[in-house]
C-alpha positions in Angstrom: -17.8 226.2 19.4 -20.6 227.5 21.6 -22.7 224.9 23.3 -26.4 225.0 22.3 -28.1 222.0 23.8 -29.5 221.4 27.2 -30.2 223.7 30.1 -28.8 227.2 30.5 -25.4 227.5 31.9 -22.9 230.3 32.8 -19.8 231.7 31.1 -16.8 233.8 32.0 -16.9 237.5 31.3 -14.1 237.1 28.7 -13.1 234.7 26.0 -10.5 234.1 23.3 -9.7 232.3 20.1 -9.1 232.8 16.4 -11.9 234.8 14.9 -12.9 234.3 11.3 -13.6 237.4 9.1 -16.2 238.6 6.6 -16.0 241.7 4.5 -18.5 244.2 3.1 -17.9 243.2 -0.6 -18.8 239.6 0.1 -21.9 240.5 2.0 -23.0 242.9 -0.8 -22.4 240.3 -3.4 -24.3 237.6 -1.5 -27.3 240.0 -1.0 -27.3 241.0 -4.7 -27.0 237.4 -5.9 -30.3 236.7 -4.1 -32.2 239.7 -5.3 -32.0 241.4 -1.9 -31.2 245.1 -1.2 -27.4 245.5 -1.3 -26.8 249.2 -0.9 -23.5 250.1 0.7 -25.0 251.4 3.9 -27.0 248.2 4.4 -24.1 245.9 3.4 -21.9 247.8 5.9 -24.4 247.5 8.7 -24.9 243.8 8.1 -21.1 243.3 7.9 -20.5 245.0 11.2 -23.2 242.9 12.8 -21.7 239.7 11.4 -18.2 240.6 12.5 -19.5 241.0 16.0 -21.4 237.7 15.7 -18.2 235.9 14.6 -16.4 237.2 17.7 -19.2 235.9 20.0 -19.0 232.5 18.2 -15.3 232.0 17.6 -14.0 233.6 20.8 -16.8 232.4 23.1 -16.0 232.5 26.8 -15.6 229.3 28.7 -18.9 227.9 30.0 -19.5 226.0 33.2 -21.7 223.2 31.8 -20.0 219.9 32.7 -17.7 221.6 35.2 -20.2 222.6 37.9 -18.8 220.2 40.5 -15.2 221.3 39.9 -16.2 225.0 40.4 -18.0 224.1 43.5 -14.9 222.3 44.8 -12.8 225.4 44.1 -15.3 227.6 46.0 -15.4 225.1 48.9 -11.6 224.9 49.0 -11.3 228.6 49.1 -13.9 228.8 51.9 -12.1 226.2 53.9 -8.7 227.9 53.4 -10.2 231.2 54.7 -11.4 229.3 57.8 -8.0 227.7 58.3 -6.2 231.0 58.0 -8.5 232.5 60.6 -7.9 229.7 63.0 -4.1 229.7 62.7 -2.5 231.9 65.4 0.7 232.4 63.4 -1.0 233.6 60.2 0.6 237.0 60.6 4.1 235.6 60.6 3.2 233.2 57.7 1.9 236.3 55.8 5.4 237.8 56.0 6.9 234.8 54.3 4.2 235.1 51.6 5.1 238.7 51.2 8.8 237.8 50.6 7.7 235.2 48.0 5.6 237.8 46.2 8.4 240.3 46.2 10.9 237.8 44.8 8.5 236.5 42.1 6.9 239.8 40.9 8.7 242.6 42.6 5.5 243.6 44.4 4.7 243.3 48.1 1.5 241.6 49.1 -0.3 241.2 52.4 -2.3 238.6 54.2 -5.3 240.9 53.7 -4.8 240.8 49.9 -4.6 237.0 50.0 -7.8 236.9 52.2 -9.7 239.2 49.8 -8.8 237.1 46.8 -9.8 233.9 48.6 -13.2 235.5 49.4 -13.6 236.3 45.7 -12.6 232.8 44.7 -15.1 231.3 47.2 -17.8 233.1 45.2 -16.5 232.4 41.8 -19.8 231.7 40.1 -21.3 234.9 41.5 -18.4 237.1 40.7 -16.8 235.8 37.5 -19.6 234.1 35.6 -22.8 235.4 33.9 -25.8 233.4 32.6 -25.2 232.1 29.2 -27.9 231.0 26.7 -26.3 230.4 23.3 -29.6 229.5 21.7 -30.8 233.0 22.4 -27.8 234.4 20.6 -28.6 232.4 17.4 -32.2 233.5 17.5 -31.3 237.1 18.0 -28.8 237.0 15.1 -31.6 235.7 12.7 -34.0 238.3 13.9 -31.5 241.1 13.5 -30.7 240.2 10.0 -34.4 239.9 9.1 -35.0 243.3 10.6 -32.1 245.0 8.7 -33.2 243.5 5.4 -36.9 244.2 6.0 -36.1 247.8 6.9 -34.4 248.2 3.5 -37.6 246.8 1.8 -36.1 243.4 1.2 -38.2 240.3 0.8 -37.8 238.3 4.1 -40.4 235.6 3.4 -39.6 232.3 5.2 -39.8 229.2 3.1 -37.3 226.7 1.7 -36.5 228.6 -1.5 -36.9 232.2 -0.2 -34.3 234.8 -0.8 -33.8 235.5 2.9 -33.4 231.8 3.7 -31.0 231.4 0.9 -28.9 234.3 2.2 -28.8 232.8 5.7 -27.9 229.5 4.2 -25.0 231.1 2.3 -23.6 232.7 5.5 -23.9 229.4 7.3 -22.1 227.5 4.5 -19.3 230.0 4.4 -19.0 230.5 8.2 -20.3 227.3 9.8 -21.9 227.9 13.2 -22.5 231.6 12.7 -26.2 231.5 11.9 -27.4 228.0 13.0 -26.2 225.8 15.8 -23.9 223.0 14.7 -26.5 220.3 15.3 -29.1 222.0 13.1 -29.5 219.9 9.9 -30.0 221.8 6.6 -33.5 220.4 6.1 -34.5 221.8 9.5 -33.3 225.4 9.0 -36.6 226.9 7.8 -38.3 225.5 11.0 -35.4 226.8 13.1 -35.8 230.3 11.5 -39.5 230.3 12.3 -38.8 229.3 15.9 -36.2 232.0 16.2 -38.5 234.7 14.9 -41.3 233.5 17.2 -39.1 233.3 20.3 -38.0 237.0 19.8 -41.4 238.3 19.0 -42.7 241.0 21.3 -46.1 239.3 21.4 
């Protein structure tokens, strides 16, 4: 599950995991049951968005929060190894042995230059392999996107405890926990969370 508390962190450019599903018929029924527009084109657009949302939640990339020191150690070790390679006069001969190992393991020849280049990349892991990650923003944008889609179809998107829109979001969260609200958001605080989400993404 994506982390949502605390300062911003970074995440890898890829992720993995078992992704839950949602289909158009379920979305249309949920909209209809709450008196919201449920035409096929709207249900299809919302379903596509929710499927993408589930991917971002269920297959979220690994984040650095809590592992910053370890990543720094990796970068430092790579930097020190580069320096050690540069100082060793027999590095060229050692590289030949490395080439033999690579050939026996993978059937492909490598070179000390390739090894050096990968170490340079590893010494800059955070810069090269991670991007800024703000899961809270993802939750806020999801709420805003759903509000905009339903509003565009002339649906009632009023925000209060018993509103149709809040009920729809609540249904989605109940059926797919963590998709609409962060795990730590209690049910009684959802209306306030929605208000904050809409405010945070407001152009004003």
